[in-house]
N, C-alpha and C positions, 0 to 999 in steps of 0.2 A: 207493416213494419218489417224491416229486414231481420230475419231471425238467425242469430248466430249460434252455432252449436258447439259444445265441447263433448266430442264423442257423441254419445247418446243423450247427453244432459244439456239442457238449455239454461244458461245463467243460473246454476243451482242455488236454492235458498234453504238455509238450514235453520230449523227452530227448535230449541230444547224443550219447550213448553207447548204442547199441542193446544192448550187453551188459548194461547195468544193468537193462534191463526184463526180462532173462532171469532175474533173481532172482524166485523165486515170491513173496516177501513183497512186492515192490514191485508186481508185477502185481495180486495180490489186493487190495492197498490201493487201487490206481487204480480197480478195478472196483467196490469197496464204496463209494468216494466218488463214483461216477458220473462219473469222469473218462475221457476217452479220449485216446490218444496221437495227436498231429498229425504232420504232415511235419516233418522237421528244419529245414527252411528257412522254417517258419511264424514270423513275427516278432510275431504278435498273441496268442500263447498266454497263458492266465492264469497258468500255472506252468512255469518252465523249470528242469529239473534237470540239473545238471552234476556229473561225477564227478571233477573236478579244480577247481583254483583258477580263478576268473573274472577275465578282464581287466577293468581299470577302465572302458574305453571301453564294454564290453558293459552295464555297471550304468548308465552315463550315458545309454545310449539307451534304456533301459527306459521304458514309460508307467507312469503312477502306479498303474494297477490290476494290474500285473503283479507276480509274485513270482519270486525266483531263490534258490537254496539255498545262497548263499555271500555273506559279507560281505567287502568289501575291507579289507586290513589285518589280517585274523585270522591271517595267516602269522606275526605277531609273537609268537604264543604256540604256534603248531603246528609251526613248524621248531625243532628241538632247540637249535641255536645261538641262534636269536632269543630263545627262552624263556629260556635260561640268561642272555643278556646283559640282558634286561629285568628278570628276577627279581633279578639282582645289583644293579641300581640301586635296586629297591624295598627290598631287604634293607639297603641302606646307611642309608635314611631311615626304615624301619619294621622293625627286626630282629626284634622279639617277634612282630609279626603275620605275618611271612613266614619262618617256620621249618619249613615243611613240604616243602622241597625239598632233596635232598642237596647237598653242596658240589660245584660244578661249574667246570671250567676249559674255556675254548674255545681250541683249538689252531689256528694257531700263535701267536695274539696273546698268550696267557697261558701260554706254555710256561715262561717264566722264574719266574712266580709259583707254577706247580705244582712245579717242581724245588726251589724254596725251601721249600715247604710239606713235601715229602718228606724234605729234609734235616733239618728240624726234628722230624719224626717220628723219624728216625733217631737224632738227638741224644738224645731222650727214650726211646730203645730201644723204640719202638712200630713195629709194622708193620701196615698197612691193605691192603685189597684194593680195586682200582679197576676199573670197567666202562667200556670204550672203545666209543663209538657213533659211527656216521656222522652227520654234521650235519644231513642231510635224509633219512636212511634210514627204512625202514619194514619191517614184517613180521619183524623180528628178523635182517635181513640185516646182515653186517659187524659183529656185536656180539662182543666177546671180554673176558676178565677177565685182569687182570695184577696181579702183586705186585712184580715187578722193573720199576721205572719208568724205569730208565736206558735201556732198549731202545726206548722210544718215540720215533718220528721227530719231529723239531722242526718240520718244514715242511708236514706234512700237515694237511688241514682235518678235524677231527673234534672231539668233546667227550670229556672225561674226567670221570667222577663217582665219588664215594665209594660203595662197594658196601655195601648194607644187610645185614649179615652176621647179623642176629638177628630175622628175620621171624617174623610170626604163622603157625603151622603148622596145617594140617588134615589129619589122619590122617598126619602125619609128612611132608606134601608142601608145598613152597612154592607160593603162588598169588597172583594179583592180581585186581583187580576191574575190569570195564569199565562205567563209569557213563555213561548217555546224558543229554545236556544239550541243551536246546532254547533258543536265543536268538532271540526273535521281533522284537526292536527294539534298536537301539543309541541311538535318540534319541526317548524316553528309554530307558536300558538296562532289559531285561526278560529274566529268566532262569528257566527252568523245569527241574526235575530229575525224571527218570523214575524211578518207585519201584521199578522192577525192572531187571535187568541181568545180566551174565554173570560167573561166577566161573570163572577159567581156571587150572587147576592144573598144575604140572610133572608129569612122567612118571616121575620117579625120586626116592626118598626123599632128603630134604634133609640135607646135612651141611655144617658151617661150612667155608667156602673154605680150601683148602690147596694147596700146589704139586701134589699128586697128583691133585686132582679139579677143577682150574680149567678144563680142556677139556670137562667133562661139562655141556654146555649144557642137556640135558634136565632137569638138576637145578636149575641156576641161573636159567634163563630160563623164563618163563611164557607167552611168546606162543604162541598157538594154531597160527600158521603154521609154528612150530618143532616144537612137541611132536606135532602130528598125524602126523608121519613115524615116530614112534617105535613100535615094535610094543607097548609097554606102554600106548599111549593107549587109553582105555576109552570106547567109544561107547554106554554104557548109558543107556536112556531112563528109568530109574528116577530119581525126584526127588533122592534122597539118595546117588547113586552116580554114577560116571563122572567123566572128566577135565574135564567142563565141566558147571556147575550153574548154577542161578538165584540172584541176589541175594536174592530173597524167601525162598528156602530158607535162604540164609546168615544172613539176619536172624532167621528163626525158630531157627536153630542157636545164634546168640548169645543170644537170649532164654532158651532151654532151659538153656544153661550159665550163666546168671546174670550175663551181661555187660550193661553199660548201654547199650542199644540207642538210646535217646534221644540220649545224648552222642555215640555213634558217628555217627549220621546228622547231628547238629548239626555235628560236626567235618568231615564230608565236605562238607556244604553250604557251610560257611566256606571251606573249601579251593577249592571251585569258584568262589564268588563272588569271593574275593580275587584268584584268577587272572584271571578275566574283567575285574576292574578294573584289572589291569595292561594288558590289551588294549584297554580302553575308550578312552583317548586316541588311540591310533592308529587304531582302527576308526572312531571318530566323525569324526576329521579327514579320513580318507580317504573316508568315506561323504558327508560335506558337500562335499568337492571334486568328488565324482562327481555329486551331485544339488544343485548350488548354488541352484537356484530353489525347492527344496522347503521349505516353512515348517516350523519346529521343532514336533515333536509329531504330525506327520501320519503316515499309515500307512507303515510301512516297506516298501520294495520288496525287501528282503533278509531272509533268515532263515537259521538254521544249525542242523544237528544235529551236535553234537561228541561224540566219544568219549573220555572221560577214563580214562586207566589209572592206577590207584591201588594202591599195595601198603601193607600194614599191618605195623607192627613188633610185637614181642611184647606191648607194652603197648596195642596196639590203636590206636595213632596212625596215622593216614593220611599217606602220603608221595606226592607227585605224580611220577609217572614220565614221561609224556608226553601230549600232546593230539592226537587224530586228527580232522582236519577233513573227512575223507571215510571214515567208519567203514564196514566192509563190512557189506552187507545180505544176504550169502549165507546160506543155510539148509541146511548140511550135516546138521544134526540137528533133531529136533522142537523142542528147547529153544531153538535159534536162531530158528526160525520163530515160535514163540509170543512171545518177547521182542521180536524185531525188527519183526514186524508191529504189535504195540502201539505200539512207539516211533514208527513212521510214521503209522499211522492216528490216533493221538491228537494227533500234531504237526499234520497237515493240518486236523483239526477246530479246533484251537486258532487256526490261522491265519485261519479264517473266509473262505475264498475263495468267492466267489459269482459266479454267471452275471451278475448285474446290475451287477457292479463296472465293466465296461467301458462300459455305457451311462451310468452315473453319472458316470464320469470324463470322458466326452465332454460331458455336460451342464455339468459344473462348469468345464471349459476354455471352453465357449461363454459361460458367465456371466462368467468372469474377463476374457475378451477385450472383452465389451461394457462392463465396468466400466472397464477401461483406455481404451476409445474414448471413453467419455463423461466420463471423469474422476472417477468416483465413487470415494470413499475416498481420493482424493490430497489431501494438505495444502498449503495455500498456503505458499509459501516466503517467508521474511522477507528484506527488503531492508536496506541499510546505513542508510536513513533511518527504519527502523520505530521507532515509539515504545516506550516501556518498557511500556505498555499492550498493545500488539500482541505484544511479546516474551512477556509473562506469559500472554496468551491462547494464544500458540502453544505454549508449554511445557505449558500445562494440556491442550490439545488432543492434543498428542503423548502425554502421560501417559494420557489417556483412550483413545487408540487401542492403546497398549501393554497396557492393563489388558483391553480387549475382546478383544484377540487371545489373551491368556493365559487369559481366561475361556472363549473357544471351545476352547482346547487341554484345559483341565480337564474341561470337559463331554464332550469326545470321549474322554477318558481314562476317565471314569466309565462311559460306555457300553461301552469296550472291556473294562474290568474286569468288568462284568456278564456279558458274553459269555464271558470267560475262566472265571468262577466256574461257569457252566453246563456248560462244554466242557473241563474239566481232564482228565477221564478218569482215567488213572494217572499224571499229571503232578502236581507241585505247585510252586507259585511260590516261589523261594527269593530273588529280588531284583525289586522291593524288598520286604523281609520285613515281617510284620505287627507284629513287635517294634519299637517305637520306638527303644529304646536301641541295639539292634543296627543299625537304619537309621542312626542318628547316627554309629555307629563306621564303617559302610560309606561314608557320605558323606565323612567325614574322610579316609578312605583314598583315595577317589575324587579328592578335592581334592589330596591329596598326589601322586597319579599324574599329574594334569594338570600340576602345577608341575614334576615331575620330568621328564616326557617332552616337554612342549610349553613348557618355559621359553624365553621370547623369542619364541616362534612362536604362531600362532593365538590372537592376543589376544582376539578376539571370543569364542572358545569358553571362554577362562578367565574372561572377564567374565561370560558367561552362566551359568557354573557358580556364581558368587558372587551372581547375582541372587536377591534375597529373594523375588521372585514364584514362584520355582520351588518353594518349600516351602509356598506358600499354598493354602488350600482354596477352594472356590467361594464360601462365605459371606464369607471375608476379602476376596477380590477385590471381591465386591459391595459390601462396606463402603467399600472405597477408591473404587469408582465413584460411590457416593453422596456421599462426601466431595468428589470432583471437581465433581459437580453443584452442591454447596453453593458451593465456591469459584468456580465459573463465575457463579453467580447473584450472588455478591458482587462479582465483577469487572465484571459487566454492569450492576451498579447496581440490580438488582431488589431489591424489599423482601421479601426471604425471611423468613418468620417464624422466629424462634428457638424451637426446641422442645426441651424438656428431655427426659430419658429417659421413655418411655412406662411407666406402671405399671398400665394396665388396657386391655382390649379391649372395646368395646362391640359387641354383636351387633345388627345391624339388625332391627328388629321386622318381622315379616311374618306374614300370616294363615296361611301355609302351614305344615304340620308340620315338625318337626326333620329335618335331612338323615338319609338312610338310610345305614346303616354296612355295609360288606361286607368280608369278608376274602379276600385273595388273595396268595399266595406270601409270607407273613410280613409284609405291610404292611396297614395299615387305611386305607381311603379314606373320606372323607365326601363323599357325592355329593348335591348340591343338587337337589331334585326339580323345581324351576321351570325350564322349558326357556328362559325369557327371560334367565336369568342365564347368561352365556357365560364360560367360563374362557379364559384366553390359551393359544395353541398353545405346544407344547414349542418351547424355543429351538433355533435352528439351530446345527450344529456347524461351520459354515463358519468359515474363519479370521478374517473380519471380521464383526462383528455389527452389524446396522443397527436403527434404531428403539430404543425404550426397552428397557432391560435389566430382565429379570424373573427372579425366583428360581425355580429348577426345584423340583419337589416332593421331589427327592432331597437338596435343600440343607438342612442342619440349621437354618439360620435360619428357615426356613418351618415348623418343627415347633412345634406346640402341642398339649397334651393336654387334653380336656374329659372328665372321667370320667362326668358324668352331665348330663342336661338340667337339673338344679337348679343345677349349678355355672355353666351357661351363663347362666341367668337371674340368678344371684347376681353374675356379672361384669358384666352390664349395668346393674345397680342400684347396685353398690358405689361410694361416692364417691371421686373421684380425690385422693389425697394430694398435698400440695404438696412440691416439691423445694426444700430450703433452698439459699440463694445461697452459693457457695464463697467463702472468705476469701481475701484477697491473701497473697503470700508471707510468712508469719511462722512461725518455728519455735517451737512450744510446748515445754514442758519434757517430759522423758522420761516423766514420769508420765501425760501425757495423749497421745491419739493426734495425729499430725501431720495438719493439715488440708490439703486440696488448693488449689493456688494458681491457681484459675481464676474468673473473673467471668462466670458463666452462669446466668441465672435461668430458673426453671422456668416454664411456661405451660400453658394449658388444652390438652387433647388433643381431636383431631378424632375422632368416631366412625368406626370402619371396618367395611366390610360384610364379614362373615364368610362366605366362599363355598366355600373348599376348604382342607382340612387334611390332610396325610398324615403318619402316625406310622410311622417306621421300626422295624424289629425286631418281636419279639414283644411285643404290647401288654399281655399278661397277666403279664409277668415283671417282678420288681423295682418293683412299684408301691408308692408310699408315700403316706400321707395327707398332706394340706396341713400338718397340725400338725407331722408328723414332719419334713417338708421345711424348715418354718420353723425348727425347733429345730436341725436340722443346719446351717442357713445361720448361725444365731445362734452356734453353736460354732465355725464356720469364722471368723466375724468376730472372735471372741474370740482364736482362734489367731493370725490375722493381726496383730491389734493387739499381741499379745505378741511378735511377731517383731521382731528387731533386726539390722541389718547390722553385722558386726564386722570389724575390721581384723585381719589375722593378727599374733599376737604382743601383741595389746592386750586389754584387758578390756572389758566392755560399757560401763562408765562412761567409759573412755578414748575408746572410739569415739564416744560421744554427745558428748563434749567437742570432739573433732575435727570433728563436724557442725555443732556450735554455733559454732565458730570460723570455719568457712567461711561460714556464713550471716551472722554478725555482721560479717565483712568481705567482703560480697558484691560490692561495687563492685571490689575488688581481684581476687577470684577469678572473677568473671563472665566477662570475656574469655578467661581461660585455660581454664575448663571449656567455653566454647563452641568454642574452637579444638580442644580434646581430642576432644569428642564429635562435632562436626559436620564437622571437617576430617581430623584425624589418624586417627581410626577408620573403616575401611571398614564395609559393611553387615554382613559376616561377624562382625566383632569387636563391633560394636554388639549384635547378637543374642546374642553370648557373654556380654556384660555382663548383659543382662536375663535370660539363662538361669540366671544365679545365683539370682535371685528365682523364676523359673519352676519350677526343680527342687524347691526347698524347698516352694513352695506346692502343687506336684503331690503331694509326699509328705505333706503335712498333709492334703489332701483325701482321699488313699488311707486314711489312718489314721481320719479323722473319719467319712467316709461308708462306710468299709469296702468300697471298690471299687477292685480292682486296676486296671482299665481306666477311668480317670475321664474319657475323651473323651466318654462318653455323658451326663455330668452337664451340666445346664443351666448351672450356675454356672461350670464349667470352661470352657463355650463362650463365656460372657461374658468370662472372663478372657483367653481367646485373642484375642478381638476387641479387647480393651484393649491386649494386648501388641502386636498388629499396627498398631494405631492409633498407638502410641508410636513405633514404627519407621517410621512413614509418612514419606515425602519425605526419606529418609536421616537418620532420627532427629529431624526437626523436630517430630514430635508430642511426644516427651518434652521437648524444649527449651521448647516452648510452656507447659509446666507450671511453669517457673521464672519466668514473668512474666505479666502480665495481658493481653498481647497475643496475637494469633494464634488459630487455631481451637481450640476446646475437644475434648479426647478424648471428652467426653460426647455430641458430636453423632453418634457412631455409633449411638446409639440413637434418635436423633430421628425417623428415617424408617422405623424398624422397628415391626412389629406384635407384637414379642415382649414378653411380660409380664416387667417388671423391678420387683421388690418394693424398698422402701426399704432393707431390710437388705442385698440384693444390691448395691445401689448403693453402700452404705457400704463393702462388701467391695471393690468395684472401686476406690473412692477410696483405700482403704487399700493396695491393691495399687499404685497409681500412686505413693503416697507411698514405699513400699519401693523401687520402681524409681529414684525420684529420689535416695533416700539411697544406694542401691548405687552409682549413677553417681558421686556425690560421694566415696564411700569409695574406689572404684577409682582415681578421679582423684587422690585424695590419696596412696594406696599407690604409684602408679606415679611420681608426682613425687617422693616421698621416696626410693623405692628406686633410681631410675635417674638422677634429676636432670633429665630431660627426658621430655615426654609422648609417647613414641614408639609406645607399644602396650601390649598386655596382657602381664603377667608370666606365666611358666609356673605360678605358684602358683595362678592363678585357674582352672586346669583342675579344681581340687578345689572343687566348688560348696558344700561345707560352710560 
């Protein structure tokens, strides 16, 4: 290995507890990673390992390049009483999503509720077994089973849970699973699940609990620290034998016995993510309190390896028992060594701790100090006497800075994800998931968690959660930055030429041969052979971006495919079609498609120099001819034209009549629609309205193009840009479509080198028309059903 030094120290590793380094797995991982242990009083170590919870003051003192193995606030799910309390709150607002934890009571606060529950069971002539646990115990200490609940003391501090008396058995023994989870960041939340773990079995054959066997803990408890003292404990090193086995073996056992392994792991992943969603508001709030000056999205100084203890019932449903924030890395058996070494080694590789982090951090601190000293990046404050023009300019400048900061975060996140993909090892990322629908569900739960646990507190955190910029990709933010430039030009009185959507790219003529094509790691790069042509350097990932904003080659907006040199020549000679002028707000009959309400004329396009193109993914897969693409676009346009927005409980003709009535009496409805869309709906609900159209359009594209993942389609990327433009400036983009004033959504194509065919442009126009109709239908539905325009009705969760 290439060994990088920091002075005389090589990747320093700090450990507060000398006993921890005695674990062979930890020592070996340190050596393999080329870390060395430093003195306990060394405050400059890159990595600090603590075997217990860390004080908030310690996290606040850390430098940006350092890493510590605990998050503040994680005790909210790692203490049994805190876990029960927080889960109880989430069950009240999301009962169907949080059904994976047994009923739990916290004593002494919930003693009365527990006794009432027992009386109700007695009235129904039912009897259940309960398990009593210390509120902050570990290793099986102090756990007991009871059936006679009257003997429980009312004033002692512990928790009582319903006992799962019908567990999934293996060879007649009860068992649980130790799942290892790595959380690399809470801002934003990133969760990884290790694909292996431990199966820990009881050491006596299981029988349903009765008065006779309640005290037989070797039968009912699966804790290794309890069962290792039993003479029946088997330390067999064979894969399929012994009282401790691997989860990889268990997965194969399920597959061999025809269980649905995919569903099993999906259920486990959901359990883990939903549990950490409960912790996220507490952890993020505590982390921000410890690191107040750290910009959102920057590298986390905290990480955590958690041990989730999960038990399965006879239907293979996972139930959460507890979470360990300091899981043991002891290696009493070879299986411990194999699993735990992999957990640690792969985790440290994912964290990407480098010797250069310290030097880079010092350089960033110096640059930031100079920026503050010379006032770079600071905005001029408005005075009471500022004119309207100055206020508009200040608002625009503040918006631009916000977009630049978010763009830097997105690009840094892209770089982080690329590193993760290369160094996952035996981990897999479970949050954020690749499944878009699952991500939407998790984000909804996350929003509910913030509202539940931070209600009335941490207003800035809740506002940030609802910020639409958090969901935008690089190309969407660049679109908004371009729009800011156009608005600035208009505000400054510059004569900016109005350009319609570009429908061609001209390639600059050159005596040199065509660019050379080379393949590297799944991407195809076109390299210009002329040295005098210089490409711009890669954008910086600093929090503030200076100079002109350029699209990175990973940004889908910069993607263009040229199949052959003949296509390049054809593009340069093809005549430029003219874009028709859009008509003002007039609603045609339902037989014809509705036109868009924008006065924006097309104009001639400037030829642009074609210097560098990057095509992501495998360029040889899913290639279609131009004729096939054009036919599919035509079919999409026909499908969009046939789409109608319907009111619940009304026919298509009745819905059309409602829309006609609104437009015929537009002077009456205009202020009410404006108040509803621009004032009463926040950004989340505005997005929800347009998602009605987005979901149906996505389904149509999947059907017509026969692509389950439509994100790679050029047309879908155009639609996404249109949606983001309509939501721009808190919905002002869509509202501009109802009048002839304001900026047109079509300006998103004006500064782009992207090829937009006339049919694709018609599809975008029809999309905008559907969004307009959808807003009017939602407005009418809410006004009729509630009598006041206060928000969206629950019926609109169904996007049909």
